[in-house]
N, C-alpha and C positions, 0 to 999 in steps of 0.2 A: 694893448699892454706891453708892447714889447717898445714903444714911442715911448710911454710915460717912464719906462725905467732905463733908456739913452738918457731924458731928461733928468732924471735923480743924476746919473752917471755926473753929466756935465755941470751940474748945479753943484756937487760936491768940489769937482777940480778949482770952479773960481772962488772955491771960499777962503780967504785969507788967515793968516795966525791971528790971534788974539785973544782974552778972554770973554770981551765982551761980545766979539763975535762968536766965542764958541758955544754961549749961552744960546744966542740968537739959532747956531745949529741945532742942538738940542731940542730944542724948542720946534722947529721945522720937520726935523725927524721923527717929531712923536704925532705931527699934524699927517706925516705922510706916510706912517705904520697904521694908521686909524684910516684913512682915506684906503688904504691897500686892503685893509681886512675887513671893511664894508663891499668892497667891489668884490673880493672873493666870497664871501659868503651870500653875495647876490648870483653868483654863477650856474651853481646847482638850481635854484629854484628857475632861473631863466632858460635853463638846459632840459628840464621837467616839460616845462610848459611848452617848451619849442619843440619836442617828441608828441605830444598828446595831440598836437593844434598841427603837426605834419595831417595833409591829405591823401587818400588811397583813391584806389579804385579796388573791387574786388568781388569775383561771383564762388558761390558756393553753393550749391544741390546736394541736399543731403550726405550730408558729410560729418564724420563724430566732432566733438566739440576740440579732440585736442587737435588734429589736421586742421581742424580751422582756426586754433590760434596759432599755430606755425605758420600757416601761410596768409593770416595777417599780417602778423610779423615782420615776415618777408617783403611782404609789399611795402612794409613803414621803413623795410630797412634797417630794423630793431631787434638782440638780440633776446630771449623771452626766455624767463625762469618759471617754474613747477611743479608740484607735486603732481604726479602719473593719476595717482586715486581721485586728487580732486576733481575728476572729468567721469567719474565712474558712474555718476546717478543721471547726467546730462543725455539727452537723446540727440538725436542728428538733427543738425541744422544746416538752413538755406539762407546764404544771404546774399545780396545782390545790393551793393553800394557803388557808385559811383561820385568822384572828387569830394568826399567824407572825410570830416578831420576824427585821426584814429581815435580820438577819447570819445565820438559821438558812434562809432560802429563797434566799439567795448564796450559800453554804455546799452545797447542793443542787445548784443550777444549774449552778456552776463545777469541783462533782467530778470529772468525769470528765478533765478538763480540764486544762494546764500556763496557769492563769490565779489572777491573785491580786486584792485590792482593798485600799481604806484609805479613810478618810473624812480630808479637810483641809480647813479653813475651811467647814464646812457642805456641803461637795461630797464626790461619792462618785467617785472614782479609780480604772478598773479597767485594772492592765496585764499582760504576760507573767510568771508567776512562773519565776525565776531557778532554775535546774538547777546544783546544783554540780558540779563537774566534777572527777572522781576521777584521779587520775596514776597509770600504770601503769608497771610497770618489765619490760623485756626479759629473759628469760635464755635466751640460744643457746647453742650447743655439740654435741658428740657422747659417742657411750660407744663405749668400744674394750677389747677383752678384753685383760685385765692381761700375759698368757704369749704371746699371737702378735699383739696391737699390731691385730686385724682390727677392725672396725668390729661395736657389735654390735646388731643387726634387733631394733626394736619393743621395746625397753627402753623402761621407764616413768619418769617424772620427776611423784610425785604430791605433794598438800600432805599430809604427815601427820595420818592421822586424819579424810580430807575427799574428797569425791570428787572434788575440783578436781584435773586433771593433765595429762600430755601423751603421747602415745606417739611415738616416734622412727621414720624411713623405715627403708625397707631396708636406707641406709649408715648407719644409727647418727644421724644429724642428727635434731636438735629443736629448738623456740621456745617458749617457756613466758611466757606475760604473768602478771604479779600486784599486786596494787594495793597501795598502801600499809599499809595493813591485815594484810596477809599476808604481811609484812615478818619479822613478829615469828613465823611461824610455822616449823615446819621441813620439810624436802623430804625426800625418802626412795626411792630410785633403786633398781630392781627386775628380775629378769628372770628367767625359767625356766633352772636351771642355774645361777643366779650367787648370790651373798652379797647380800643387801641391805646399802646406803650411803645415812648420812644426813649432811644439806647443812646448814648456815645459808643462807638467801637473799641476806646480805652477801658472804658468801664467795662463791658464784658472781656478784655482780655485779659483782664484784672486776675483773675479767677482759672484754673484752668477747666474747671465743669460752671458751668452758668445755672441757676434756676430761675426762669423766668415767668414769673405770676400774675395770670392772668383774671380780673376782677369781672364777672358777667355783668351783663345791661340786659332789659327789655328791650326789644327790637322794635323801634317809632316805624307804624306803614306811610309816614308821611316825610318829603325831603326836609333837612336843618333850612337851607336857603331856597327863597321862591323870588324870581325874577321882581326888582321893585314895580309896583302899578300892577302887576298881575296875579292871578290869583285860579287855580285849578279849576275849571267849570264842569269837565267831565272825565271819567274814564274809559278807557277803547282796549280792547282784546286785539291782537294781530298777528299772524304767523297762520301756523297750522295747528289749527284745531279741529281736525278732521275726526268725524265719531269712529269711521274706520280703519281699524286694524289688517296691514295686511303682511306685517312680518318685523321683523328688527335686526340691528345691527350693531357686533359686538364691539368694542372700544379692548380689543384684546392686548392690544401693546402700548407700553408708555409713549406718553405725548401724542398720540393718536389723537386727531381732533373732527369733528362733524359739527359743520353751520349752516343755519339756514337765514336766508337772508330776506330781511323783512323792509319791505316800501314804504317811503310816506309818499304818498299819491300824490294830495294837497301840499307837501311842503308846510305841514301843520307845527306849529313852536308848542313846544314838550319838555318833559322830561320822560324816563325809563323806569317805572315803579317796579316793577317785579319779570323778572322771566320762569316760563314752566317746561319741563323736561318731562316726555310721557314714557317712564321706564317700564321697563320688559319685565316678569317674572323669570323669566329663562335666564335673566345673568342676576348677579349679587345686588342685589337693590342697594346695598349697604355700602357697596363700594364707593372709595370716596373718587370726586372731579369735581375740576376747576371749571369755574364760571369764567368765561370771556365774552366781553363784548366789543364788535369789532368793527372801524369805519368801511367804507366802499372804497375800493382801489381803484381808481376811476381809468388806469390804464388795464388791469384784467379785467375787471369787472367781480373778480374775489375778495374776500376778504381784507382789510388793510392793518392800518395801526390800531393799540389798543385803546377804546373808550374809555373801560374797568381799567385803570393804572394800578390796582393794587391785586396782587392775586390771592383772589377768594378762593380758596376750597371745600367744598361743602362733603356732609355725608350724611345722604336718606336715611331715616329709621327703617328698621326691620320691615315693618307693618306697611310700608309705602306698596299703593297699589295704582298704577297707573301715573297721571299727573305729578310730579312735586315741582315744588314754589319755593322761590330764591327772593326775599324781597332786597332791592338796591337800590329805596329810597334814598336812603343815606348818604351814597355814593354823588347823586347831583349830576348823574350823568343825564346832558341835553338832548333830546331828540334830532338828530343830524336832518338837514333840509332833503338830504339825497337817499335816505334811509342808515340801515345797520344790521350787522350778522351776530346772531347769537349761537353762541359756540359753546360745546361740551369736550374736556379734553379728560381721557382717560391719566391719571395717576394712579404710579406704584412705586408702594413708599421701598426703600432700601432693604431691606429686610424681608421681602416678601420674596419667592420664585415661583411662575406661575407657569402651567405647561397643557398644551393644547393636546386632545384626545383627537376619537376619529369624526366623533359626532359635532366638534369647533368649539366644543366648551373649551373653558379656560378654567384650569383648577389653579388650587393655591396649597403653596406649601412653606411651614415656615421652618427657620436654622432650628435644627436641636444639636446642641452643643454634646451630648452626650452619642451622638452617632457617630456613624464611621464615614470619614471621605466619604463614600462612593454613594451612600446616600443621605447625604447632609442635606437635599432638600429634595428629600422624597414626599412625593406628590400627596397630601392628602386630601378628605374626599369632600371640600369644601370647594365651591365655583367662585371666579375670582375676576371681579370685572365687569362694567356696565355695561347691559343692552337697551340701545333705545329705539322705540319702534317708528317704523315709517307707513305713511298709509301709500294709497295707488299714484297713478300718473300725475302727471302735474307738476315734477320734482326739479324743474330749471332752477330752483332757486336755491337745492344743497350741492354743498359743499367739502370735500375731502382734505383733510391734512396729508399728507405721506409723508413715507421715510426719509426720503429726499428733500423734506423741508418746503416741500413747495405745496399749494392748494391747489387741489384740480376737481373737474367734475366727472362723475363717475357715472353711467345709466342715470342721464339725467332725467332719462323721459319715463323714466319706470318705477320712482318713487320720489314720496318728499318726506323727511324726516320731521317727526310730531316735536316742534318747539314751537314757541310762542311767547308773546311780552304780552306786558301792560304796559298801557302809557298814560300820562297825565297830559291832559291836555290844556294848554294854559291861555286866557282871555283874559281881558281888559276889565 
């Protein structure tokens, strides 16, 4: 840089007087100034890259984040600036790096946290990483029957082709939150015994509260589409159809699931026509539950991905005794060669509160707006939650879904949940 300035000085000393020469001088000056501006503008960028590319070696054992930052800065021979409360939630760190770039060391150090950094004027500045706020849109409303104008309980509104959706309560009321990205998707409304209908999010957001009218339909026991050149030649019941019942399991928590694995030993080709659940009269047989069909996870041996992609919630009638059937023919679920899982998932709508007494029964209480805050959820003498029966030994195919969002097997040799399916076997 100094040599460059000396060159300019000698250049001006050699300039002779004269109008023409003066014009050339002005032009040359402009070029020189432009070059200098570009040169100076590059300096901070080059300096920043040079600092972060410095290679350091550092060894830290169970050191606080603040001390770790100070020692790393010392190793890089650089000043550091930060707010002391930035590291309040950081755990002690252990670092062992040899001949690594400062950039690499800092990235590893801060990767578990929302912490960012930059270099300015040769100084390392550490600051909180900004999180992008995602704008959400609320759709609220209710489902009603087209003919009776009565609420449609436990209908679902779901993003088409995606697992995200909402289940209405017993009065057909729902609220669904969508992100700005999801506004381009289609929404599908469905309920067992009703025709599906599709909406755009914009059409539902146009009103403060929407009413979705559902048209009833008859349930066809045959699938809409059959594979070309193949017809159903036989129906077969698979799963646990044992005559004996030794106990029952309570679905006493929202989201709790129990599943039975049904093997396809002969790798037959077909479809899942219906599923059946053996419900206990010790629970509330009227309580809604979600029907799920899942693939086999080859790694864990447990339930995998949803084969029934639609959120299907059913509510058995009050007089249900024993087996309760759910027709799935319209969903055209192909029979997997490696078998499948049939699961029952407890559903507890938002307007209910449930209580466990000493006997393990679950009671339901409905919010009473006239009561005081202390007894707002006073339990009523109404049992809530399904009980599903099980038979004795040979329960290696029964799986549970825990509150930690993992499938597991518990006491697998003691009982087998009574769930079955009817499959349609296809033949040429």
